[in-house]
C-alpha positions in Angstrom: -22.2 -11.0 20.4 -23.8 -8.8 17.4 -21.6 -10.1 14.3 -18.7 -9.0 15.9 -16.0 -10.9 15.9 -14.2 -12.2 18.9 -11.5 -10.2 20.7 -9.0 -12.8 19.9 -9.9 -12.8 16.0 -6.6 -12.6 14.0 -4.6 -11.8 17.2 -2.0 -14.6 18.3 -2.6 -16.5 21.4 -0.1 -18.0 23.9 -2.4 -21.0 24.4 -2.7 -23.4 21.9 -5.6 -23.5 19.6 -8.1 -26.4 19.3 -10.1 -25.9 16.2 -11.5 -28.1 13.9 -8.6 -27.0 11.3 -6.4 -28.3 14.2 -4.1 -25.4 13.3 -1.9 -23.3 15.6 0.5 -20.6 15.5 2.7 -20.4 18.2 4.6 -17.3 19.9 7.7 -18.3 18.8 7.0 -18.9 15.2 4.7 -15.3 15.3 7.6 -14.1 16.5 10.1 -15.4 13.8 7.8 -14.6 10.9 6.8 -10.9 12.2 10.6 -10.1 13.2 11.7 -11.7 9.6 9.0 -9.7 7.9 9.5 -6.5 9.7 13.1 -6.4 9.0 12.9 -6.7 5.5 10.3 -3.9 5.1 12.8 -1.6 7.0 15.4 -2.2 4.7 13.5 -1.6 1.9 11.7 1.4 3.4 15.6 2.6 4.3 16.7 2.1 0.7 13.9 3.6 -1.0 14.0 7.0 1.5 18.2 6.7 1.2 17.8 6.4 -2.6 15.5 9.7 -3.3 17.8 11.3 -0.7 20.7 11.0 -3.1 22.6 9.0 -0.1 23.2 5.8 -2.3 25.1 6.2 -5.5 22.7 6.9 -8.6 19.5 6.8 -6.1 17.5 9.7 -7.3 18.1 8.5 -11.3 16.6 4.9 -10.4 14.0 6.5 -8.3 12.9 8.9 -11.2 13.8 6.3 -14.1 13.4 3.2 -13.1 10.5 3.0 -10.4 8.7 6.3 -11.3 7.0 8.4 -8.4 3.9 6.3 -8.2 5.4 3.2 -7.7 7.8 4.9 -5.7 5.1 5.8 -3.4 3.6 2.5 -3.8 6.7 0.7 -2.2 6.5 3.4 0.8 3.5 2.3 1.5 4.3 -1.1 1.2 6.9 -1.4 3.4 5.1 0.8 6.0 2.6 -1.7 6.1 4.8 -4.9 6.2 7.0 -3.2 8.8 3.6 -2.5 10.7 1.9 -5.7 10.1 5.6 -8.0 11.1 5.9 -6.2 14.3 2.2 -6.4 15.3 2.5 -10.4 14.7 5.6 -10.8 16.9 3.7 -8.7 19.8 0.9 -10.9 19.5 -1.5 -8.1 18.7 -5.4 -8.4 17.8 -5.5 -8.8 13.9 -2.1 -9.1 13.1 -2.3 -12.5 11.5 -4.4 -11.1 8.4 -2.1 -8.7 7.4 0.9 -10.7 7.9 -0.5 -13.3 6.0 -1.4 -10.8 3.0 2.3 -9.8 2.9 3.5 -13.4 2.8 0.5 -14.1 -0.1 2.2 -11.7 -2.2 5.7 -13.0 -1.5 5.3 -16.3 -2.2 5.0 -16.0 -5.9 6.7 -13.4 -8.7 6.5 -13.4 -12.4 7.6 -11.4 -15.7 7.5 -11.3 -19.5 9.8 -9.8 -21.8 8.1 -7.0 -23.3 5.0 -7.2 -20.8 3.8 -7.3 -16.8 6.7 -7.9 -14.1 5.2 -8.1 -10.8 7.4 -8.7 -7.8 6.7 -7.4 -4.5 8.3 -8.9 -1.4 9.5 -8.3 2.6 11.0 -11.0 4.2 13.6 -14.3 3.8 13.9 -16.1 0.4 14.2 -19.7 -0.2 13.3 -20.5 -3.3 13.2 -21.5 -7.5 12.7 -19.7 -10.2 11.8 -21.1 -13.8 12.3 -19.4 -17.3 12.8 -20.2 -20.5 16.5 -20.6 -20.6 17.1 -21.8 -17.0 16.0 -23.4 -13.9 17.8 -21.8 -11.0 17.6 -22.0 -6.9 17.6 -18.5 -4.9 18.0 -17.9 -1.1 18.5 -14.6 0.8 16.6 -11.5 2.0 14.3 -9.7 -0.2 12.7 -6.2 0.2 11.0 -5.4 -3.4 8.2 -3.7 -4.7 8.0 -3.3 -8.3 5.0 -3.1 -11.2 6.4 -2.5 -14.3 7.4 -3.9 -17.6 10.3 -6.3 -18.2 12.5 -4.7 -21.1 15.5 -7.1 -20.8 16.1 -10.7 -19.9 14.6 -13.7 -20.0 11.4 -13.8 -22.3 9.4 -15.4 -19.1 10.6 -16.1 -15.4 8.2 -17.0 -12.3 9.7 -17.5 -9.1 8.1 -19.6 -6.0 9.8 -18.4 -2.5 9.3 -21.6 -0.5 9.6 -20.1 3.1 6.8 -17.5 2.1 4.5 -20.2 0.5 4.9 -21.9 3.9 4.1 -19.2 6.0 1.4 -18.5 3.9 -0.4 -21.6 4.9 0.7 -21.7 8.1 -1.0 -17.9 8.8 -3.9 -18.9 6.7 -4.8 -21.9 8.8 -4.1 -19.7 11.8 -6.5 -17.3 10.6 -9.2 -19.7 9.4 -8.7 -21.3 13.1 -9.7 -17.8 14.7 -12.8 -16.9 12.3 -16.0 -16.2 14.3 -17.4 -19.4 12.2 -14.4 -21.7 13.2 -15.4 -20.7 16.7 -19.2 -21.2 15.8 -18.1 -25.0 14.8 -16.4 -25.9 17.8 -18.9 -25.0 19.7 -21.4 -27.0 18.2 
C-alpha cells in the first residue's frame, strides 16, 4: 500500500461501515446533506453573479461597497467549493466526506462584534439559535453567505449556532474518521 489511503477513503459507501467508531453514513443521508449544501451554494453563487451583473437591484453597489472585490471573489470560490463537494457527497465520490465536512464545519457557528470582526460563512439549511447582548432568538431557513468583515451596526456582540450544520458536522466527522487508514488498521487488529 506504500502509505496510500485505501480507495474508499473519504467515500460514501452503500455497505454499512463496520468500524471502531460504529459510524456509518448512509447513501440517503449523504445525498440529503450533499444536495442541500450544493443547492444553497448554487443559490449563493447565482446571487453573487446576478448582483455583480446588475440584474439584482443595487447589486453592483452591494458588491463594491459592502463586500468589496476580494470578498466577492472569496465568496465565489467558497460557493464553487461547496457546490463541488455537495454534489460529490451526494454521488458518493471518493474524497467527498472531508470536503463536505469542512463546509458544514464553518456553517456551524458564526459571530460578530460591533466595531470588530464579523464572520458568517454558510451553505445549507439553518435551524439554530442566535445569542446577543440584547436577546436570544431562534432562526430557521436556508443560508448561503460568505462574509468576513467588520460589524458597524447592530448588537454589541452576537453569536449564532446552527444545530443542523453541527449535527451534520458530527455525522461527517464520524464517517470520515471511520474511513481513515488509521481506523482501518485498528479494525484489522
